[in-house]
C-alpha positions as CSV (number, residue, x, y, z in Angstrom):
1,M,-15.9,-204.2,130.2
2,S,-14.2,-202.9,133.3
3,T,-12.0,-199.9,134.2
4,Q,-10.8,-201.5,137.3
5,N,-7.4,-200.2,138.4
6,G,-7.4,-197.6,135.6
7,D,-7.1,-200.0,132.6
8,L,-9.4,-200.7,129.7
9,T,-10.0,-204.4,129.9
10,G,-13.0,-206.5,129.0
11,N,-14.8,-208.4,126.3
12,G,-13.8,-207.5,122.7
13,N,-11.1,-204.9,123.7
14,R,-8.4,-206.0,121.3
15,L,-6.5,-202.7,121.5
16,E,-5.9,-202.7,125.2
17,P,-2.6,-204.6,125.0
18,A,-1.2,-202.0,122.6
19,L,-2.2,-199.0,124.6
20,E,0.0,-197.3,127.2
21,S,-1.5,-195.9,130.4
22,L,-3.9,-193.0,129.8
23,A,-3.2,-191.6,133.3
24,G,-2.9,-187.8,133.2
25,K,-3.1,-187.6,129.4
26,R,-5.3,-185.6,127.1
27,V,-7.0,-187.8,124.5
28,L,-8.7,-187.0,121.2
29,D,-11.3,-189.5,119.9
30,V,-12.1,-188.8,116.3
31,G,-15.4,-190.4,115.2
32,C,-16.4,-191.0,118.8
33,G,-20.1,-191.7,118.2
34,N,-22.0,-191.1,121.4
35,G,-18.8,-190.8,123.5
36,Y,-18.9,-194.3,125.0
37,H,-15.1,-194.8,124.6
38,C,-14.5,-191.2,125.8
39,W,-16.2,-192.1,129.1
40,R,-14.1,-195.3,129.3
41,M,-10.9,-193.4,128.7
42,L,-11.8,-190.8,131.3
43,G,-12.5,-193.7,133.7
44,A,-9.1,-195.1,132.9
45,G,-7.4,-192.0,134.2
46,A,-7.2,-189.6,131.3
47,A,-6.9,-186.0,132.4
48,E,-9.2,-184.8,129.6
49,V,-11.0,-186.4,126.7
50,I,-12.3,-184.6,123.6
51,G,-14.4,-186.5,121.1
52,I,-15.4,-185.4,117.7
53,D,-18.4,-186.8,115.7
54,P,-20.5,-185.3,112.9
55,T,-23.7,-187.2,113.8
56,P,-26.3,-185.0,115.7
57,L,-28.0,-188.0,117.3
58,F,-24.7,-189.1,118.9
59,I,-24.0,-185.6,120.1
60,L,-27.4,-185.5,121.8
61,Q,-26.9,-188.9,123.4
62,F,-23.6,-187.7,124.8
63,K,-25.2,-184.4,126.1
64,A,-27.9,-186.4,127.8
65,L,-25.4,-188.4,129.8
66,Q,-23.2,-185.4,130.4
67,R,-26.2,-183.6,132.0
68,Y,-26.6,-186.2,134.6
69,L,-22.9,-187.3,135.1
70,N,-21.7,-183.7,135.1
71,Q,-18.0,-184.3,134.4
72,D,-15.8,-181.3,133.6
73,H,-13.0,-183.1,131.7
74,I,-14.9,-184.7,128.9
75,H,-16.4,-183.0,125.8
76,V,-17.8,-184.1,122.5
77,L,-17.8,-181.7,119.5
78,Y,-19.4,-181.7,116.1
């Protein structure tokens, strides 16, 4: 999958044609898992992405990535 030119294109992305540009928008991802799509949406130009997931393992996976990538505009809550 690629976020080239601020879009969400790639293998298996069936929703991309139905989505408008995320540039400058705040996005809420409910049931975000480890935040994979949150990172993708941030890469596609979203101003801020907030994910919510009840699974502790997924939250820890996100926090591990966040520690090394250190992005201010992405959060995952439980």
